[in-house]
C-alpha positions, 0 to 999 in steps of 0.5 A: 264129301268125306265119309259118304258112300261114294268116297274111298279111303286111300294112303298116298305114300311119298318118298322125297329124294330132293328137298327142293320139291317139298314146297310143291308137295306142301302146296298140293296137300294144302289144296287137298286139305278137305280130303286129308284125314291125316299126314305123317312125315318121317325124315330118314337122315341116314339115307337123306330122304323123307317119307310122307304118308297121307291118308285121304277120304275122297272121291276116286277122281279127287284121289287120282288128281292128288296122286297125279299132281304129286307123281309128276313132281321131280324128286319125289316117288309117289304110290297110292293104295286104295281101300276096297270099300 
């Protein structure tokens, strides 16, 4: 699936405001492991939040599914930016 012409690269940004949602985030990302190129997490202790960036290469519907599942979690804010290609 990755790297083919019918896939897109996207960055899924997650701001975690409630640590209780972290296990659910990890479960969703584990389920999407085949689509993930890389992941970076930054704890921002001054604001008591964490920021996670996940880069994926997958079909549009797969990216939408991952983003949608993450976006429905209470305690996290999710935004996705897509490549034009």
